[in-house]
C-alpha positions in Angstrom: 0.0 0.0 0.0 1.4 3.4 -1.0 1.0 6.6 0.9 -0.9 8.1 -2.0 -3.4 5.2 -1.9 -4.0 5.7 1.8 -4.2 9.5 1.9 -7.3 9.9 -0.3 -10.0 11.5 1.8 -13.0 13.6 0.9 -14.1 15.9 3.8 -17.5 17.6 3.5 -20.6 18.7 5.4 -23.9 17.0 5.4 -26.8 19.5 5.7 -29.3 17.9 8.0 -32.3 20.0 9.1 -30.8 23.0 11.0 -27.4 21.3 11.5 -24.3 20.7 9.4 -22.6 17.4 10.2 -18.9 17.2 9.3 -17.9 13.9 7.5 -15.0 12.4 5.8 -15.4 9.8 3.1 -12.6 7.3 2.5 -13.3 5.7 -0.9 -12.4 2.2 -1.8 -9.0 2.0 -3.6 -9.2 2.0 -7.3 -8.7 -1.5 -8.7 -9.7 -3.1 -5.5 -12.2 -6.0 -5.3 -13.4 -7.9 -8.3 -13.3 -5.3 -11.0 -15.5 -2.8 -9.2 -14.0 -0.2 -6.8 -16.5 -0.5 -4.0 -17.5 -3.9 -2.6 -19.2 -2.6 0.5 -19.2 0.2 3.0 -18.8 1.1 6.7 -20.3 4.0 8.6 -18.2 4.9 11.6 -20.4 6.3 14.4 -18.1 8.2 16.7 -18.2 7.5 20.5 -19.4 10.1 23.1 -17.5 13.2 24.2 -13.7 13.0 24.7 -13.6 9.4 23.3 -14.3 11.0 19.9 -10.9 12.6 19.9 -9.3 9.4 21.2 -10.7 7.3 18.4 -10.1 9.6 15.4 -6.7 8.1 14.5 -8.1 4.5 14.8 -11.1 5.4 12.5 -8.6 6.7 9.9 -6.5 3.6 10.2 -9.5 1.4 9.9 -10.7 3.2 6.8 -7.2 3.0 5.2 -7.0 -0.7 6.0 -10.4 -1.4 4.4 -9.9 0.7 1.3 -7.6 -1.7 -0.6 -10.2 -4.5 0.0 -12.9 -2.5 -1.8 -14.6 -1.2 1.3 -15.5 2.5 1.5 -15.8 4.2 4.9 -17.8 7.3 6.1 -16.7 8.9 9.4 -18.9 11.7 10.7 -19.2 13.9 13.8 -22.6 14.1 15.5 -24.1 17.5 15.8 -22.4 19.7 18.5 -19.3 17.5 18.5 -16.0 17.6 16.6 -16.2 19.8 13.5 -20.0 19.7 13.2 -22.0 22.8 14.0 -23.2 23.6 17.5 -21.7 23.7 20.9 -21.3 20.6 23.0 -23.6 22.0 25.8 -26.4 22.2 23.2 -26.2 18.5 22.4 -28.9 16.0 23.3 -29.7 12.4 22.6 -32.7 13.2 20.4 -30.5 15.2 18.0 -27.8 12.5 18.0 -30.3 9.8 17.3 -31.7 11.9 14.4 -28.1 12.5 13.1 -27.5 8.8 12.7 
């Protein structure tokens, strides 16, 4: 696996109701799988509060490990966490359930 193959990421925002959710899409590596780039996908739902920051690196490593096998990964921040809009004190379970 080359550095170029593992560094492909597509960060963007998902407009969801009155919120903007930050997400990073890690595509399947080109030429992976059986002739088609994407064989499947994973959505990484980040854990709560400070654990979000502690798992970012692992989510990236997971996405980079799955990519050569034809598996795309989407990692996103719930509203009021990470790079999504809102302040943490505004967060509530109803919004987070709706985000997912």
